[in-house]
VEXMISE-641760 format. One line per field, with one value per residue: z, y, x of N, C-alpha, C in turn; residue in three letters. Coordinates in pm, whole numbers, plus 32768, in hexadecimal, padded with zeros to 4 digits. Layout:
BEGIN
nc3 Z/...;
nc2 Y/...;
nc1 X/...;
cac3 Z/...;
cac2 Y/...;
cac1 X/...;
cc3 Z/...;
cc2 Y/...;
cc1 X/...;
rest Ala/...;
This chain:
BEGIN
nc3 8193/82B7/836C/8399/83EF/8355/8201/80D9/8037/80DF/817C/80B6/805E/8164/818D/80AC/80F5/81D5/8161/80A9/8162/81F8/8124/80E8/81D6/81D6/80E8/8149/8214/8184/80F3/81D5/8244/816B/8157/8269/8237/816C/81B7/8299/8269/8222/80EA/80B0/8141/80AD/7FE6/807E/80AE/7FA5/7F5A/8011/7FB4/7EB2/7EB2/7F4C/7EBE/7DEE/7E69/7EC2/7DCA/7D6A/7E0F/7DE1/7CE2/7D11/7DA5/7CE3/7C1D/7C9F/7CE9/7BEE/7BC2/7C2B/7BCB/7A7E/79E8/7956/79A3/79D9/7A03/7B0C/7BD6/7C98/7D33/7D84/7E23/7EF8/7F4F/7FBD/8090/8137/8179/8215/82DB/835D/83A0/847B/8539/8587/85F1;
nc2 8977/88EB/897A/88CA/8918/88D0/88FA/8939/8868/8787/876E/872E/8632/85AE/85B6/8512/8419/83E9/83DE/82FA/8221/821B/81C5/80E1/8054/804B/7FBF/7EC6/7E9D/7E74/7D91/7CD5/7CE8/7C81/7B7E/7B0A/7B13/7A7D/7987/7941/7958/78E3/7853/78A6/79A4/7A4A/7ADC/7BE2/7C6C/7CB7/7DD0/7E62/7DEB/7E33/7F4A/7F59/7EDD/7F8B/8069/7FC9/7F73/807A/80D2/8002/8017/812E/80E7/8032/80D1/818E/80D3/80C8/8199/8139/8037/7FAD/7F0A/7EA0/7F1B/7E41/7D89/7D8A/7DBA/7D01/7D1E/7E35/7E12/7D6B/7E29/7EBA/7E2F/7E11/7F18/7F4B/7E94/7F08/7FF0/7FA6/7F18/800D/80C2;
nc1 8087/8112/81FD/833D/8422/8504/859D/84CB/84D9/8534/8459/8394/83EC/83F5/82D3/828E/8301/8261/8169/81AC/81BA/80D3/8019/808F/8047/7F37/7EFB/7F61/7EA8/7DC6/7DF8/7E18/7D17/7C76/7CE6/7C90/7B7A/7B70/7BD0/7B3C/7A2D/78D6/7861/7781/7752/77F4/77CE/7761/7859/78B7/787E/7924/7A08/7A30/7A58/7B4C/7BEA/7BF2/7C83/7D7C/7DEB/7E1E/7EF8/7FB7/7FD5/8067/814B/81C4/81FE/82BA/8382/83E1/848E/856D/85AB/85B3/851B/8404/82A7/8202/828D/830C/824E/821C/82E8/82BB/81D7/826E/8308/8241/81DF/82AB/82E8/81FD/821C/82FF/828B/81D1/8290/830F/8271;
cac3 81E6/8333/835E/8403/8426/82E5/8197/80A0/7FF5/812F/81A0/8062/8083/81E9/816C/8039/8146/8218/8104/807E/81DD/8229/80B5/8101/823C/8195/8093/81A7/8260/8131/80FF/823C/8242/8105/8181/82BC/820F/8101/8200/8309/8233/81DF/805D/80B0/8156/8068/7FAC/80AC/80A5/7F22/7F4F/8045/7F71/7E2F/7F00/7F7B/7E3D/7DA6/7EC4/7EBB/7D44/7D4A/7E74/7DAC/7C7F/7D14/7DCE/7C77/7BD2/7CF0/7CD1/7B75/7BD5/7C56/7B76/79FD/79B0/7928/7A2B/79E7/7A43/7B7D/7C29/7D09/7D7D/7DCE/7E9B/7F5D/7F9C/8015/8122/8179/81D0/827A/834F/83A1/83EE/84D7/8583/8596/863D;
cac2 88FB/8915/8995/8870/8925/88C8/8942/8901/87DB/872D/877B/86E9/85B1/8569/859E/84A9/83B7/83BF/83BA/826C/81D7/821E/819D/803E/8021/8056/7F48/7E3F/7E84/7E3B/7CEC/7C87/7CE1/7C30/7AEE/7AD4/7AEC/79FC/7904/791F/797C/7865/787B/78F5/7A30/7A8E/7B6A/7C66/7C9E/7CD2/7E4C/7E84/7DB8/7E8E/7FBE/7F25/7EBF/8014/809A/7F7C/7F79/8109/80C0/7F8E/8068/818B/80AE/8002/813D/81BE/808B/80E6/81EA/80E9/7FB2/7FE5/7E95/7EC0/7EF5/7DB4/7D11/7DC5/7DDA/7CA7/7D6A/7E8E/7DC3/7D3C/7E94/7EF9/7DED/7E21/7F9D/7F4C/7E56/7F6D/8061/7F5A/7F25/80A6/80E2;
cac1 80BE/8137/829F/836F/84AD/856B/8572/844C/8504/852B/83BE/834D/8435/83B4/8241/8273/8333/8202/8100/81B7/81B9/804E/7FED/80D1/7FFB/7EB7/7F16/7F74/7E2D/7D6A/7E1B/7DF8/7C91/7C42/7D10/7C64/7AF9/7B88/7BF5/7AE0/7984/78AF/7848/76EE/7762/787E/7755/7770/78D4/78DA/7884/79B0/7A7A/7A46/7A93/7BC0/7C44/7C3C/7D05/7DFB/7E27/7E52/7F72/8002/8019/80CE/81D2/820A/8237/832A/83EE/8403/84E5/85ED/85A0/8579/84BD/835C/824D/81B5/82FC/8334/81EA/8219/835D/8271/8193/82B4/832B/81EF/81CC/831C/82DC/818F/8253/8352/8258/819F/8311/833F/81EC;
cc3 8257/8348/83B3/8417/83C5/8275/815F/806A/8065/815A/8137/805A/80F5/81CD/810E/8077/818F/81E1/80D3/80F5/81F0/818F/80BD/817C/820D/813D/80E3/81EE/81F5/8118/8162/825F/81F6/8116/81F3/8280/81A3/8144/8261/82E5/820C/814F/8048/80ED/8130/8013/7FEC/80A3/801F/7F1D/7F92/7FED/7EE2/7E5B/7F0A/7F23/7DE1/7DF4/7EAF/7E3F/7D30/7D9D/7E24/7D3B/7C83/7D5B/7D3E/7C3B/7C29/7CF9/7C55/7B6C/7BE4/7BF7/7AEC/79C7/798C/79A9/7A39/7A18/7AD4/7BEF/7C98/7D81/7DB9/7E31/7F0D/7FB0/8001/809C/816F/81B4/821E/82F2/839B/83E2/8489/8552/85C8/85F4/86CD;
cc2 8934/891F/8937/888E/8925/8905/88EF/886C/876C/871B/870F/863D/8565/8563/8528/8425/8371/83A5/831C/821D/81B2/81AD/80F1/7FFC/7FFC/7FC1/7EC0/7E29/7E2F/7DAC/7CBC/7C67/7C63/7B79/7AAA/7ABB/7A76/796B/78E8/7942/78EB/789B/78C6/798C/7A75/7B0E/7BD7/7C9A/7CDC/7D73/7E87/7E63/7E03/7F24/7FB3/7F18/7F47/8050/8051/7F68/8017/811E/8076/7FE7/80D4/8169/8086/8082/8198/8154/809A/8148/8192/8067/7FBE/7F6F/7ED7/7EB7/7E7A/7D4F/7D33/7DC5/7D64/7CFC/7DEF/7E65/7DA1/7DB0/7EDC/7EBE/7DFA/7EAA/7F98/7EF6/7EA9/7FC4/802D/7F55/7FA5/80DA/80BF;
cc1 80F7/81D6/82E2/8415/851E/8550/8517/847B/84F9/84BA/8398/837E/83F1/831D/8230/829A/829E/8188/8126/81A7/810F/800B/8011/8069/7F66/7EAE/7F03/7EF3/7DD9/7D7B/7DEC/7D71/7C53/7C79/7CB5/7BDB/7B16/7B84/7B7E/7A4B/793D/7875/77D3/770E/77C9/7834/7777/77E3/78F4/78FA/7910/7A29/7AAF/7AA5/7B23/7C1F/7C5C/7C9A/7D9B/7E21/7E64/7EE6/7FDC/8037/807B/8126/8218/8239/82B5/83AD/8418/8477/8573/85F1/8566/8545/8428/8307/820F/820D/832C/82CD/81F9/827C/8326/821C/81EE/82F6/82CA/81C5/8243/8325/826F/81C0/82A6/8306/8215/8201/8311/82B8/81ED;
rest Met/Arg/Asp/Leu/Gly/Gly/Asp/Arg/Gly/Thr/Gln/His/Leu/Leu/Met/Ala/Glu/Thr/Leu/Gly/Leu/Ala/Met/Ala/Arg/Arg/Ala/Ala/Glu/Ile/Leu/Ala/Arg/His/Arg/Asp/Val/Leu/Thr/Gly/Val/Ala/Ala/Asp/Asp/Leu/Gly/Gln/His/Met/Ala/Gln/Phe/Ala/Glu/Asp/Asn/Ala/Val/Phe/Thr/Ala/Val/Leu/Asp/Ala/Ala/Asn/Glu/Cys/Leu/Gly/Arg/Phe/Asp/Asn/Arg/Pro/Ala/Asn/Asp/Arg/Trp/Cys/Asp/Ala/Leu/Leu/Gln/Leu/Leu/Ser/Leu/Ala/Glu/Phe/Thr/Ala/Glu/Ala/Ser;
Protein backbone atom coordinates (compact mmCIF):
# COMPACT_ATOMS: atom_id res chain seq x y z
CA MET A 1 0.00 0.00 0.00
CA ARG A 2 1.26 3.46 -0.85
CA ASP A 3 2.40 5.57 2.09
CA LEU A 4 -0.10 8.40 2.51
CA GLY A 5 1.96 10.23 5.09
CA GLY A 6 0.07 9.12 8.21
CA ASP A 7 0.23 6.14 10.48
CA ARG A 8 -0.97 2.78 9.15
CA GLY A 9 -4.21 2.98 11.13
CA THR A 10 -5.11 6.26 9.47
CA GLN A 11 -4.16 4.84 6.07
CA HIS A 12 -6.41 1.82 6.62
CA LEU A 13 -9.31 4.03 7.67
CA LEU A 14 -8.85 6.17 4.56
CA MET A 15 -8.72 3.04 2.40
CA ALA A 16 -11.89 1.67 4.05
CA GLU A 17 -13.67 5.00 3.54
CA THR A 18 -12.67 5.13 -0.11
CA LEU A 19 -13.74 1.54 -0.65
CA GLY A 20 -17.09 2.16 1.04
CA LEU A 21 -17.80 5.22 -1.09
CA ALA A 22 -16.85 3.34 -4.27
CA MET A 23 -19.18 0.49 -3.29
CA ALA A 24 -22.00 2.95 -2.64
CA ARG A 25 -21.49 4.55 -6.05
CA ARG A 26 -21.51 1.14 -7.72
CA ALA A 27 -24.75 0.12 -5.99
CA ALA A 28 -26.43 3.39 -7.00
CA GLU A 29 -25.27 2.93 -10.61
CA ILE A 30 -26.75 -0.56 -10.67
CA LEU A 31 -30.09 0.65 -9.31
CA ALA A 32 -30.21 3.53 -11.79
CA ARG A 33 -29.32 1.30 -14.75
CA HIS A 34 -32.04 -1.22 -13.94
CA ARG A 35 -34.61 1.44 -13.17
CA ASP A 36 -33.94 2.94 -16.60
CA VAL A 37 -34.12 -0.48 -18.29
CA LEU A 38 -37.30 -1.54 -16.53
CA THR A 39 -39.09 1.73 -17.24
CA GLY A 40 -37.87 2.23 -20.81
CA VAL A 41 -37.61 -1.18 -22.45
CA ALA A 42 -40.36 -3.03 -24.26
CA ALA A 43 -41.20 -6.42 -22.76
CA ASP A 44 -39.87 -8.13 -25.90
CA ASP A 45 -36.41 -6.57 -25.40
CA LEU A 46 -36.19 -7.38 -21.69
CA GLY A 47 -34.60 -10.77 -22.31
CA GLN A 48 -31.35 -9.27 -23.57
CA HIS A 49 -30.91 -7.40 -20.29
CA MET A 50 -31.30 -10.46 -18.07
CA ALA A 51 -27.61 -11.52 -18.22
CA GLN A 52 -26.52 -8.05 -17.16
CA PHE A 53 -29.19 -8.07 -14.47
CA ALA A 54 -27.89 -11.37 -13.04
CA GLU A 55 -24.33 -10.04 -12.90
CA ASP A 56 -25.40 -6.73 -11.39
CA ASN A 57 -27.67 -8.48 -8.90
CA ALA A 58 -24.73 -10.48 -7.56
CA VAL A 59 -22.63 -7.34 -7.11
CA PHE A 60 -25.51 -5.34 -5.64
CA THR A 61 -26.37 -8.10 -3.17
CA ALA A 62 -22.74 -8.31 -2.00
CA VAL A 63 -22.56 -4.54 -1.54
CA LEU A 64 -25.87 -4.40 0.31
CA ASP A 65 -24.86 -7.30 2.56
CA ALA A 66 -21.58 -5.53 3.38
CA ALA A 67 -23.42 -2.28 4.12
CA ASN A 68 -25.88 -4.15 6.34
CA GLU A 69 -23.03 -5.81 8.23
CA CYS A 70 -21.30 -2.46 8.68
CA LEU A 71 -24.51 -0.85 9.90
CA GLY A 72 -24.84 -3.71 12.38
CA ARG A 73 -21.88 -2.28 14.29
CA PHE A 74 -24.06 0.75 15.11
CA ASP A 75 -27.55 -0.79 15.08
CA ASN A 76 -28.21 -3.94 17.12
CA ARG A 77 -31.40 -4.94 15.30
CA PRO A 78 -31.32 -8.22 13.38
CA ALA A 79 -29.94 -7.95 9.83
CA ASN A 80 -33.38 -8.64 8.31
CA ASP A 81 -34.77 -5.62 10.18
CA ARG A 82 -32.11 -3.14 9.07
CA TRP A 83 -31.51 -3.96 5.37
CA CYS A 84 -33.73 -1.10 4.23
CA ASP A 85 -31.75 1.34 6.38
CA ALA A 86 -28.54 -0.11 4.92
CA LEU A 87 -29.89 0.56 1.42
CA LEU A 88 -30.78 4.13 2.35
CA GLN A 89 -27.28 4.63 3.79
CA LEU A 90 -25.76 3.35 0.53
CA LEU A 91 -27.85 5.73 -1.54
CA SER A 92 -27.02 8.61 0.78
CA LEU A 93 -23.29 7.87 0.48
CA ALA A 94 -23.57 7.61 -3.30
CA GLU A 95 -25.27 10.99 -3.43
CA PHE A 96 -22.55 12.43 -1.18
CA THR A 97 -19.77 11.15 -3.45
CA ALA A 98 -21.52 12.50 -6.53
CA GLU A 99 -21.74 15.94 -4.92
CA ALA A 100 -18.12 15.81 -3.72
CA SER A 101 -16.78 14.89 -7.18
